[in-house]
N, C-alpha and C positions, 0 to 999 in steps of 0.2 A: 563596442562595449569595453570600457576600461577594465583591465585585468584586476585592479584592486577591489572592484565591486563583486568579483566572482564569489568569494566566500559567502557574502550576504545573500546573493542571488541563489546559491545552492541551499542556504538555510531556509529561505523563503519557499523554494520549491519543495523541500522536504517537509516544511510545516504545512503547506497546502495538501501534500500527500497524506500526512498524519491526520489532518482534519477530515479529509475524505474517508479515510479508513474508520475513524471514529463515527462518522455519519453512517457508514455501511453497517457497522456493528450495532449501532443504536436502532437502525431500521430492521435489522435481523431480529433483534430482541423484541421489537414492537410487533413484528409479524408472529413470533411465537406467542407473545402475550395475547394478541388478538385471537389466535387459534384456541388458546386455553380458555379465554373468556367466552368465546362462542360455544365451546364444548361445555363449559360450566353452565351457561344460560340454558342450553338444551337439556342438560342433566337436571337442572332445577325444575324444569317444566314437567318432567316425567317422574320425579322423585319427591318423596316427603322430606328427605334430609336437606338441610340448608347449610351450606358451608360458606365461609367468608369469601367475598368477592376479591379477585386478584386485582391489585393496583399496579400503577406504572412502576412502582418501586419493587415489585415482586422479583425475587431472585430467579435465576434460571432453574434452580432446583425446584422451587415452588411451582413454576410454570410447567416443568416436566412432570412433576408429581400429579398436577391437575390433569394434564393430558393423559397420563397413564390410568388415572381413575376413571376418566370419561370413556376411554377406549380399552378397558381391561380385556374385553372379549373380541374386540375388532381393531386390529392394529393398522388396517388399511388407511384410515384418515390420518393417523400419525405419520405413516410412511409417505403419504402424499404431501403433507405439510413439510416434512423433512426434506424431501426432494425438491419441492417448489422453492422453499426458503433457501436451501443450499445453492440451487441453480441461480437464483436471483443474486445472492451474495457473491458467488463466484464470478458471475458476469460483471457485476459492479466493481469487484476487485480487479478483474482483468482490464476493464476500462480505466480505472484509476492508475494502474501500473503503466499502461500504455501512455496515458497523458503525462505522468511523471517522467517516464523515460524520454518522451518527445521533448519535454521542457528541458531536461538535463542535457540532452543531445544538442538542443538549440543553444543552450548556454555554453557548452563546450565548443561547439562549432564557431560561435561568434568570438569566443575568447581565444581560440586557436586558429584564427584565420591565417592564411598564408603569410600575410605581412607581419602579424604579431609573432608567428612561429619563426620566421626568418630573423626578426629583430631579437627575439630571445635566444636564438642559436648563434647569432653573429659573434658575441664575445667568445663563446666556446670554440667556434670554428677558427677565429683569429688566434686563439691560444694554441690550438692544435697545429695551425700553420706555423706558428713561431717555434713550437717544439719540433716540428718536422724539419724546419730549416736549420735549427741548432743541431739536430742529429745527423744531417746530411754531411757536413764537413768531416765529422768523425769517421763515417763509413768510408769516405774517399781516402782518408789518411791510412786506414787499415788495409786498403786494397793494394 
């Protein structure tokens, strides 16, 4: 892999990671929305009051408020939804981070193979060698 392509490859890897995170957050929000809509539907069946239906554009605050209204006296369904949703999100996040890390490690490994590392260090080593040779005669003269 040519070294000059490395910045673009890192950018692409980071972009893929960002897209995956956005997808995870969207899925998390959709799970909360689904739980609130189910709760709302069950509440409408046993209640005379009719509230507006939550839409896909509902804010997290609206979703949370709906869940709290539905389960005002029984927080167990909210807790279960919270733990299930958070576990799913955390698992997806861990997988996304592992994939991203593996991709970056692969990019670094191919960019810094032994040959490219030696080639990039060669000018530095030659300069150090030259400096060392130049310093040697001075030390012999002082002895």
